[in-house]
C-alpha positions as CSV (number, residue, x, y, z in Angstrom):
1,X,-29.3,-21.6,-14.8
2,X,-30.2,-18.5,-12.9
3,X,-27.5,-16.6,-10.6
4,X,-29.7,-17.7,-7.7
5,X,-29.5,-21.5,-8.3
6,X,-25.6,-20.9,-9.4
7,X,-25.0,-19.4,-5.8
8,X,-26.9,-22.1,-4.7
9,X,-25.3,-24.9,-6.2
10,X,-21.8,-23.3,-5.3
11,X,-22.5,-22.9,-1.8
12,X,-23.4,-26.7,-1.9
13,X,-20.5,-27.9,-3.5
14,X,-18.2,-26.1,-1.1
15,X,-20.6,-27.7,1.9
16,X,-20.1,-31.5,0.4
17,X,-16.3,-30.5,0.0
18,X,-16.2,-29.1,3.8
19,X,-18.0,-32.2,4.9
20,X,-15.5,-34.7,2.8
21,X,-18.7,-35.7,0.6
22,X,-17.3,-34.9,-2.3
23,X,-13.4,-35.2,-3.7
24,X,-11.3,-32.2,-4.4
25,X,-11.1,-33.4,-8.2
26,X,-15.5,-33.3,-8.1
27,X,-15.0,-30.2,-6.4
28,X,-13.2,-28.5,-9.2
29,X,-15.0,-30.2,-12.0
30,X,-18.0,-28.8,-10.1
31,X,-16.7,-24.7,-9.6
32,X,-15.5,-25.5,-14.0
33,X,-18.9,-26.5,-15.0
34,X,-20.5,-22.7,-13.1
35,X,-17.7,-20.7,-14.8
36,X,-15.5,-20.5,-12.3
37,X,-11.7,-19.9,-13.1
38,X,-9.5,-22.5,-12.0
39,X,-7.0,-20.7,-9.8
40,X,-10.4,-19.3,-8.2
41,X,-11.8,-22.8,-7.8
42,X,-8.7,-24.3,-6.5
43,X,-8.1,-21.3,-3.8
44,X,-11.6,-22.0,-2.7
45,X,-11.1,-25.2,-2.3
46,X,-7.8,-25.1,-0.6
47,X,-9.5,-22.6,1.9
48,X,-11.7,-25.2,3.1
49,X,-10.9,-27.2,6.6
50,X,-13.4,-28.6,8.9
51,X,-11.8,-25.5,11.5
52,X,-12.6,-22.9,8.9
53,X,-15.9,-21.0,7.6
54,X,-16.9,-21.9,4.0
55,X,-15.8,-19.4,1.8
56,X,-18.3,-17.9,-0.7
57,X,-18.2,-17.0,-4.3
58,X,-20.7,-14.5,-5.6
59,X,-22.7,-14.4,-8.8
60,X,-25.0,-11.4,-9.8
61,X,-28.3,-11.9,-7.9
62,X,-30.3,-8.9,-8.4
63,X,-27.8,-6.4,-7.7
64,X,-24.0,-5.4,-8.9
65,X,-20.8,-7.3,-7.7
66,X,-17.6,-6.2,-8.6
67,X,-14.8,-8.6,-8.0
68,X,-11.4,-7.2,-7.8
69,X,-8.1,-9.1,-7.6
70,X,-5.5,-7.9,-5.8
71,X,-1.3,-9.1,-5.6
72,X,-0.8,-9.1,-2.4
73,X,-2.5,-11.0,1.3
74,X,-4.7,-9.6,3.3
75,X,-3.9,-9.7,6.7
76,X,-6.2,-7.2,8.7
77,X,-7.9,-4.3,8.6
78,X,-7.5,-1.4,11.6
79,X,-6.1,1.2,9.6
80,X,-4.0,2.5,12.3
81,X,-1.8,-0.7,12.0
82,X,-3.0,-1.9,8.0
83,X,0.3,0.0,7.2
84,X,2.9,-2.2,9.1
85,X,1.9,-5.6,6.5
86,X,1.4,-4.2,3.0
87,X,-1.0,-2.7,0.6
88,X,-3.1,-6.1,0.5
89,X,-4.3,-4.6,3.9
90,X,-4.7,-1.0,2.2
91,X,-6.7,-1.4,-0.7
92,X,-9.3,-2.4,0.5
93,X,-9.8,0.0,3.4
94,X,-9.0,2.9,2.0
95,X,-11.8,5.0,0.8
96,X,-14.2,2.2,1.3
97,X,-14.6,0.9,4.7
98,X,-13.1,3.6,6.8
99,X,-12.4,7.1,6.1
100,X,-10.0,10.1,7.5
101,X,-11.2,13.8,8.4
102,X,-9.5,14.3,4.2
103,X,-9.1,12.3,1.6
104,X,-7.1,13.0,-2.0
105,X,-9.9,13.2,-4.6
106,X,-10.2,9.8,-7.0
107,X,-7.8,10.0,-9.5
108,X,-5.4,12.9,-8.1
109,X,-3.1,13.8,-5.3
110,X,-5.7,17.3,-4.5
111,X,-7.0,17.2,-0.9
112,X,-10.5,17.6,-0.2
113,X,-13.1,17.5,2.9
114,X,-14.1,14.0,3.9
115,X,-15.3,13.6,7.6
116,X,-14.4,17.4,8.5
117,X,-16.6,19.7,6.3
118,X,-13.9,22.4,6.7
119,X,-11.2,23.6,8.7
120,X,-9.0,26.3,9.8
121,X,-5.4,26.6,11.2
122,X,-3.9,29.6,13.9
123,X,-2.0,32.2,13.3
124,X,0.9,31.1,14.7
125,X,0.5,27.6,12.6
126,X,0.2,25.7,16.6
127,X,-3.4,24.3,15.9
128,X,-5.5,23.4,13.3
129,X,-9.8,23.3,14.0
130,X,-11.9,20.9,12.2
131,X,-15.5,21.0,12.2
132,X,-17.2,17.3,11.9
133,X,-19.8,16.9,9.3
134,X,-23.1,16.5,11.0
135,X,-25.3,13.5,11.0
136,X,-22.6,10.8,10.1
137,X,-23.3,7.0,11.4
138,X,-20.5,4.4,11.9
139,X,-21.7,1.0,10.1
140,X,-22.7,-0.3,13.8
141,X,-25.4,2.9,13.5
142,X,-23.5,4.8,16.9
143,X,-22.8,8.3,15.7
144,X,-19.3,10.4,14.9
145,X,-18.6,13.0,16.4
146,X,-15.5,15.2,17.8
147,X,-15.2,12.5,20.5
148,X,-15.0,9.8,18.2
149,X,-12.5,11.8,16.0
150,X,-10.0,12.3,19.4
151,X,-9.9,8.7,20.5
152,X,-8.7,7.7,16.9
153,X,-6.2,9.9,16.7
154,X,-4.7,9.7,20.7
155,X,-4.9,5.6,20.4
156,X,-1.8,6.0,18.3
157,X,0.1,9.1,20.0
158,X,-0.6,7.5,23.2
159,X,1.1,4.3,23.9
160,X,-0.8,4.0,27.2
161,X,-4.5,4.4,25.1
162,X,-5.9,1.2,26.0
163,X,-6.0,0.7,22.0
164,X,-2.9,1.5,21.4
165,X,-2.0,-1.8,19.7
166,X,1.1,-3.7,18.6
167,X,1.5,-2.7,14.8
168,X,0.5,0.5,15.4
169,X,3.7,2.7,13.1
170,X,2.1,5.1,10.7
171,X,1.5,7.5,13.5
172,X,5.1,9.2,12.6
173,X,3.0,9.8,9.1
174,X,-0.4,10.6,9.7
175,X,0.2,12.9,13.0
176,X,3.4,14.1,12.2
177,X,4.4,16.9,14.9
178,X,0.5,16.5,16.4
179,X,0.8,16.3,20.1
180,X,-2.9,16.2,21.6
181,X,-6.3,15.9,19.8
182,X,-8.7,17.0,21.7
183,X,-12.8,17.5,21.4
184,X,-13.5,21.2,21.9
185,X,-17.6,21.2,20.7
186,X,-19.6,18.5,19.7
187,X,-18.4,18.6,16.0
188,X,-15.3,20.6,16.8
189,X,-12.0,19.0,16.6
190,X,-8.7,20.7,17.5
191,X,-5.4,19.3,16.9
192,X,-2.4,21.0,19.0
193,X,1.0,20.8,17.3
194,X,4.7,20.8,18.5
195,X,5.6,23.0,15.4
196,X,3.8,24.9,12.5
197,X,3.8,22.4,9.7
198,X,2.1,22.8,6.5
199,X,1.5,19.0,6.1
200,X,-1.9,18.1,8.6
201,X,-4.7,18.1,6.1
202,X,-2.1,15.6,3.1
203,X,-1.3,13.9,6.3
204,X,-5.0,13.2,7.8
205,X,-6.1,11.7,4.0
206,X,-3.7,8.7,4.6
207,X,-5.7,5.8,5.2
208,X,-3.9,5.0,8.7
209,X,-5.7,8.2,9.6
210,X,-9.1,6.9,9.0
211,X,-11.7,6.7,11.8
212,X,-13.3,4.0,13.1
213,X,-16.1,2.9,15.5
214,X,-14.8,3.5,19.3
215,X,-18.0,1.3,20.4
216,X,-16.6,-1.5,17.8
217,X,-13.2,-0.9,19.4
218,X,-13.9,-1.5,22.8
219,X,-16.2,-4.5,21.9
220,X,-13.5,-6.3,19.5
221,X,-10.4,-4.9,21.2
222,X,-7.2,-6.1,19.5
223,X,-9.5,-8.1,17.3
224,X,-11.1,-5.2,15.9
225,X,-8.7,-5.7,12.4
226,X,-10.3,-8.8,11.6
227,X,-14.1,-6.7,10.8
228,X,-13.9,-3.5,10.8
229,X,-16.4,-0.9,11.7
230,X,-16.1,2.6,9.6
231,X,-18.0,5.2,8.2
232,X,-17.3,4.5,4.3
233,X,-19.7,3.7,1.6
234,X,-19.0,0.3,2.1
235,X,-19.5,-2.0,5.4
236,X,-17.5,-5.3,6.1
237,X,-19.5,-8.4,5.1
238,X,-16.9,-12.1,5.5
239,X,-13.6,-12.2,5.1
240,X,-11.7,-15.8,4.0
241,X,-8.4,-15.5,4.5
242,X,-6.4,-15.6,1.5
243,X,-9.3,-16.6,-0.3
244,X,-11.6,-13.7,-0.5
245,X,-12.7,-10.6,1.8
246,X,-16.2,-9.2,0.7
247,X,-17.3,-5.4,1.3
248,X,-21.5,-4.8,0.8
249,X,-23.2,-1.0,0.1
250,X,-24.1,1.1,3.0
251,X,-27.1,2.5,2.7
252,X,-26.7,5.2,5.3
253,X,-23.2,6.6,3.7
254,X,-24.0,10.1,3.8
255,X,-21.9,10.6,0.5
256,X,-24.8,8.4,-1.0
257,X,-25.2,5.2,-1.4
258,X,-23.2,3.7,-4.1
259,X,-23.9,2.0,-6.8
260,X,-22.3,-0.9,-6.8
261,X,-24.0,-3.6,-3.8
262,X,-20.9,-5.8,-3.5
263,X,-17.1,-5.9,-3.6
264,X,-15.0,-9.0,-3.3
265,X,-11.5,-8.6,-3.0
266,X,-9.5,-11.7,-3.8
267,X,-5.9,-12.2,-3.2
268,X,-4.1,-13.8,-6.7
269,X,-0.4,-13.1,-6.5
270,X,0.6,-14.4,-9.6
271,X,0.7,-11.9,-12.5
272,X,-0.6,-14.8,-15.4
273,X,-3.0,-16.0,-13.2
274,X,-4.6,-12.9,-12.6
275,X,-4.7,-12.0,-16.0
276,X,-6.3,-15.6,-17.2
277,X,-9.1,-14.9,-14.3
278,X,-9.8,-11.0,-16.0
279,X,-9.7,-12.7,-19.8
280,X,-12.3,-15.3,-18.7
281,X,-14.2,-13.3,-16.6
282,X,-13.2,-14.5,-13.2
283,X,-12.7,-11.4,-11.7
284,X,-13.8,-7.7,-13.5
285,X,-10.9,-5.9,-12.2
286,X,-7.2,-6.8,-12.1
287,X,-5.1,-4.2,-10.0
288,X,-2.0,-4.9,-11.2
289,X,-1.1,-5.7,-14.6
290,X,2.2,-6.9,-15.8
291,X,3.3,-4.3,-18.4
292,X,4.0,-7.4,-21.0
293,X,0.2,-8.0,-20.8
294,X,-0.6,-4.7,-21.2
295,X,-0.8,-4.6,-25.2
296,X,-3.1,-7.9,-24.7
297,X,-5.2,-6.5,-22.1
298,X,-5.7,-3.0,-24.5
299,X,-6.4,-5.1,-27.4
300,X,-9.4,-7.3,-25.9
301,X,-12.9,-5.9,-26.7
302,X,-14.2,-7.4,-23.8
303,X,-11.3,-5.7,-21.4
304,X,-10.1,-1.8,-20.6
305,X,-6.1,-1.3,-19.9
306,X,-6.5,1.7,-17.8
307,X,-3.1,3.6,-17.0
308,X,-2.0,6.8,-15.4
309,X,0.8,8.6,-13.0
310,X,2.2,6.4,-10.2
311,X,3.5,8.0,-7.4
312,X,6.3,5.1,-6.3
313,X,9.9,4.5,-5.8
314,X,11.4,1.3,-6.3
315,X,15.3,1.1,-4.6
316,X,17.3,-1.5,-3.3
317,X,18.8,-0.5,0.5
318,X,20.9,-1.7,3.1
319,X,21.0,-1.4,6.2
320,X,24.4,0.3,7.5
321,X,24.5,-1.0,11.1
322,X,24.7,-4.8,10.1
323,X,27.7,-6.1,8.2
324,X,28.2,-6.7,5.6
325,X,26.9,-2.9,4.9
326,X,28.3,-1.3,7.5
327,X,31.1,-0.9,4.9
328,X,30.4,2.4,2.5
329,X,32.7,1.2,-0.3
330,X,31.0,-2.2,-0.4
331,X,27.2,0.4,-0.7
332,X,29.1,2.4,-3.5
333,X,29.9,-0.4,-5.1
334,X,26.9,-1.4,-5.8
335,X,25.4,2.0,-6.9
336,X,27.4,1.5,-9.6
337,X,27.0,-2.4,-10.7
338,X,22.9,-2.2,-11.0
339,X,21.7,-2.4,-14.1
340,X,18.6,0.1,-13.8
341,X,17.5,0.3,-17.9
342,X,18.1,-3.2,-17.9
343,X,15.2,-3.8,-15.2
344,X,13.4,-0.8,-17.1
345,X,13.4,-3.0,-20.5
346,X,12.6,-6.9,-18.9
347,X,10.2,-6.6,-16.1
348,X,8.7,-2.8,-17.1
349,X,8.8,-2.9,-20.6
350,X,10.1,0.8,-21.0
351,X,7.2,2.1,-18.6
352,X,10.2,3.1,-16.1
353,X,11.8,5.9,-15.2
354,X,15.3,5.3,-14.3
355,X,16.0,6.4,-10.8
356,X,17.6,9.3,-10.0
357,X,17.0,10.3,-6.5
358,X,14.4,9.4,-3.7
359,X,11.5,11.6,-4.7
360,X,9.8,10.4,-7.9
361,X,9.3,12.6,-10.8
362,X,6.3,15.5,-11.2
363,X,6.9,16.3,-7.3
364,X,8.6,19.0,-5.6
365,X,12.0,18.2,-5.5
366,X,12.2,15.6,-8.2
367,X,16.2,16.2,-9.9
368,X,16.7,14.0,-13.2
369,X,20.6,15.1,-12.6
370,X,20.8,13.0,-9.6
371,X,21.1,9.7,-11.5
372,X,24.5,10.8,-13.1
373,X,25.8,10.5,-9.3
374,X,26.0,6.6,-10.0
375,X,26.2,5.7,-13.8
376,X,26.3,2.0,-14.7
377,X,29.8,0.8,-14.2
378,X,31.1,-2.9,-13.0
379,X,35.0,-2.1,-13.4
380,X,34.1,1.0,-11.4
381,X,32.0,-1.1,-9.0
382,X,34.9,-4.1,-8.9
383,X,37.4,-1.1,-8.0
384,X,35.5,-0.2,-4.9
385,X,34.6,-4.2,-3.9
386,X,38.5,-4.3,-4.0
387,X,39.4,-1.0,-2.1
388,X,36.6,-2.2,0.3
389,X,39.1,-5.4,1.7
390,X,36.4,-7.1,1.8
391,X,36.2,-11.0,0.6
392,X,33.6,-13.7,-0.2
393,X,30.8,-11.5,0.9
394,X,27.5,-13.6,1.0
395,X,24.5,-11.9,2.6
396,X,21.1,-12.4,2.7
397,X,18.9,-10.2,0.2
398,X,15.0,-10.6,0.9
399,X,12.4,-9.3,-1.2
400,X,8.8,-9.5,-1.6
401,X,7.5,-12.7,-3.2
402,X,4.6,-11.3,-5.6
403,X,4.4,-10.0,-8.8
404,X,7.1,-8.6,-10.5
405,X,9.2,-8.5,-7.4
406,X,11.4,-12.4,-8.3
407,X,12.0,-11.1,-11.0
408,X,13.7,-7.9,-10.6
409,X,15.5,-9.6,-7.4
410,X,17.1,-12.2,-9.7
411,X,18.3,-9.1,-11.9
412,X,19.5,-8.0,-9.0
413,X,21.2,-10.9,-7.8
414,X,22.6,-11.6,-11.1
415,X,24.6,-8.1,-11.3
416,X,25.5,-8.1,-7.4
417,X,27.3,-11.3,-8.9
418,X,29.1,-9.5,-11.6
419,X,31.2,-7.7,-8.7
420,X,32.0,-10.9,-6.9
421,X,29.0,-10.3,-3.8
422,X,26.8,-13.6,-3.2
423,X,23.1,-12.3,-2.9
424,X,20.8,-15.4,-1.2
425,X,17.2,-14.1,-2.1
426,X,15.1,-14.9,0.3
427,X,11.4,-14.2,-1.3
428,X,8.6,-13.8,1.8
429,X,5.0,-12.7,2.1
430,X,4.5,-9.0,2.9
431,X,3.4,-10.0,6.7
432,X,6.8,-11.7,7.4
433,X,8.4,-9.2,5.0
434,X,7.7,-6.1,6.6
435,X,8.3,-7.8,10.0
436,X,11.7,-8.5,9.2
437,X,12.0,-4.8,8.1
438,X,10.7,-3.7,11.5
439,X,12.8,-5.9,13.6
440,X,16.2,-4.5,12.4
441,X,17.2,-8.3,10.8
442,X,17.4,-7.7,7.5
443,X,21.0,-7.1,6.0
444,X,19.6,-5.8,2.8
445,X,16.0,-5.8,0.9
446,X,14.1,-4.8,-2.5
447,X,11.6,-2.7,-1.8
448,X,9.2,0.1,-2.4
449,X,7.5,3.5,-1.2
450,X,4.4,4.8,-2.4
451,X,3.3,8.0,-1.6
452,X,0.7,8.1,1.0
453,X,0.1,12.1,0.8
454,X,1.6,13.3,-2.2
455,X,4.1,15.1,-0.4
456,X,8.5,14.8,-1.0
457,X,8.2,14.7,2.7
458,X,6.1,11.5,2.9
459,X,9.5,9.7,1.9
460,X,11.9,12.1,3.0
461,X,10.9,12.1,6.6
462,X,9.7,8.9,6.5
463,X,12.4,6.7,5.0
464,X,15.3,8.9,6.5
465,X,14.1,10.8,9.5
466,X,11.9,9.0,10.9
467,X,12.3,6.3,13.5
468,X,12.3,3.6,10.8
469,X,15.3,5.2,8.8
470,X,17.6,3.8,11.7
471,X,15.1,0.6,12.6
472,X,15.2,-0.6,8.7
473,X,18.8,0.4,7.4
474,X,20.5,2.0,10.5
475,X,20.8,5.4,9.0
476,X,21.0,8.6,10.8
477,X,22.4,12.1,9.7
478,X,22.2,15.0,11.3
479,X,22.1,17.3,8.1
480,X,19.5,15.5,6.4
481,X,16.9,15.2,9.6
482,X,17.9,19.1,9.9
483,X,16.5,19.6,6.2
484,X,13.7,17.2,6.4
485,X,12.5,18.6,9.6
486,X,13.1,22.2,8.4
487,X,11.2,21.8,5.2
488,X,8.3,20.5,7.0
489,X,7.1,24.3,8.4
490,X,8.8,26.1,5.0
491,X,5.9,27.3,3.2
492,X,8.3,29.0,0.4
493,X,8.2,26.4,-2.6
494,X,11.1,27.2,-3.7
495,X,13.4,27.3,-0.2
496,X,12.0,23.8,0.2
497,X,13.3,22.3,-3.3
498,X,16.8,23.6,-2.5
499,X,16.7,22.1,1.1
500,X,15.3,18.2,-1.0
501,X,17.8,19.0,-3.4
502,X,20.3,19.4,-0.8
503,X,19.1,16.5,1.1
504,X,18.7,13.8,-1.7
505,X,22.7,14.6,-2.5
506,X,23.9,14.0,1.3
507,X,21.3,10.1,1.0
508,X,23.0,9.3,-1.9
509,X,26.9,10.2,-1.1
510,X,25.8,7.7,2.1
511,X,24.7,5.1,-0.8
512,X,22.3,3.4,1.8
513,X,19.7,2.6,-0.7
514,X,20.1,2.2,-4.7
515,X,17.4,3.8,-6.1
516,X,16.3,1.8,-9.1
517,X,13.5,3.7,-10.1
518,X,9.9,4.9,-10.8
519,X,6.9,2.5,-12.1
520,X,4.4,3.7,-14.1
521,X,1.4,2.0,-13.5
522,X,-1.4,-0.6,-15.3
523,X,-4.9,-1.9,-14.0
524,X,-7.0,-4.4,-16.4
525,X,-10.9,-4.3,-16.2
526,X,-13.9,-5.9,-17.8
527,X,-15.5,-3.2,-20.5
528,X,-18.4,-3.0,-18.5
529,X,-16.5,-1.7,-15.3
530,X,-17.0,1.9,-15.3
531,X,-15.8,5.1,-13.5
532,X,-12.8,3.4,-12.0
533,X,-10.4,5.6,-11.7
534,X,-5.8,4.7,-11.5
535,X,-5.1,6.9,-8.5
536,X,-1.3,7.9,-8.2
537,X,-1.4,6.3,-4.7
538,X,-2.2,3.3,-5.5
539,X,-5.2,3.4,-3.8
540,X,-8.7,2.0,-5.4
541,X,-12.0,3.6,-4.2
542,X,-15.1,2.1,-5.3
543,X,-17.3,4.8,-4.6
544,X,-19.0,6.1,-7.7
545,X,-17.8,2.8,-9.7
546,X,-20.7,0.8,-11.1
547,X,-21.0,-1.5,-14.0
548,X,-22.6,-1.2,-17.2
C-alpha cells in the first residue's frame, strides 16, 4: 500500500468514526492494520467527537514527516503566554514557529544573532540598539521591521496595550529592566533600560521574547495563541488538542527552507507508552526517556539515545504565607527528611546530581558544599517537628501528573510521613498546576526550573526576587533581593559569584524550598533521525534536522 493510500484510508476511518458509521473497536482494528500504535490510535479515537474537527495522522507521502512525542499537554501557542502553562507549549513553539531577536546556538547556551543581525550597547549601559535582519517575512506574508518588534515588546510591558492578554507572565524575565522599546529607524530598534544590565542579549533569546506578526495579532486578538504566526522555519498547519499539533516547512524562511516537510507533535504523557510508540515506529522522537529505559533504547539497532547536560533544578517548595508552612521549623524539618539519594536512584537511576543550592552545576555560582547544610537526618527532622509545636500536620502537596513526577511525589510523601507530616498528593495537568501556583493557592508543590537563558540570574531573580517569589512561595528577603539585583549589573564574574553564594545560603537558611537535585537528560530517536541536538535548556529545534 502506498503512503498516499494509507493516508486516505486513515482519514476515511476517522471520518466514519466521526459520523458514527463504525464502532470504536472497528476503528482501532483498522488503525492497527495501517501500522498505527494502539496508544496513538486510542488518542485519535478519543479526540474525535461531533463538535471537533477530525484529527489527522500522517504517513510519508513524497515528503519528510517527523513525529515527536512530548510528555506535556499543549494549551496555546502565543509565546508571550506559553510559559504560564508549561513546556508542552514551549517545545513546538520556540525557534520552530517563532523566533526572537537573539537565540541560543543549538545544543549550547551560547547567544547568537537571530532576527537581529547585530546590536550595540551605549557607554552608560542604559540602551541597546538592535539592527533588524532585512527581508524577513512572517508566515502571513507581512514584513518584519522595527515597529513590529517594538509592538511585540510593548504588548508585554504595557498592561494597557490592546494586545496585552491574560497570562503574560514572563515579561519580568524576557524584558527585565526594559522600560521602552521603540523603532528608531525602519530596521533599527532601541531598548531603553531602567538600569545597566548584562543580561539583555540572553533574555531576548528566551521563548517569551519571540516576535509574532502584528497583523495576525490584530486579526485574531485573544485567539492568536490557537494559530500562531511567526517567522520561524516552520509554520502552523493544524491542531487537534491533546492529540497532535502539525507544522509544515516555511518555504520563505530567511535561514533557508528546513529539510523536513512536516513535524507532528503528539502528547503522550506515559513514559512506557512513549517508549513503546518509539519502538514500534509510531513516533520518531521521544523527547523524554525514563532513565530505566535508557539502556534499552541505546542497545536497539533501530534507535539512538541522545544525552547531554540539562540546566534544570528540581525542588519541593513551600508557601510560607499559608499554614502550616508559615512555621519555619516545619520547613526546616522537611529539609532533613527528604532522602534525595533515594530519588536519584529510584527515579533517575543515578543520572542525577544531588541538590545543593538553587543554581545548577556548570553555571556560575553553583556550590556543591551547600548540600552539607541539610544532610538526610530523620531524627533531626523529627526533633524540629516537635519543636515547632504543630501536631497532626496535614496539607495538600500539588504535583504534576506526567512522566516521573508522580513517583517523585510518592517518595516525598513517604519521607514526610516518616516524620509525622501528612502530604495529601494532588496530581494536576501542567496548565492547572501552574494556575494554582500563580493564584497563590498551593500550600506546597513539587516542581522544577529549567533555565531559560543560561544565566544564574534566571533562577535566582525569577524565583526568589521577582513577583512570583511572593505569589508562589510568599517569599520576600530584602538582602536576597538586593544581591540578586546587584548581580544583574555586575560585569566581574568573581563578584557575581560571591553575590550568588551569599544569596543561596540565605535562601537555604529560610528553608523556603528543598533543593532535590539536578537531572540529566535523555531523548530517544529512530536511527534515521539526523542532526537532532539535546539542548541544555530543554528546547527542541527542528531546523537542521533531517531523516536518512
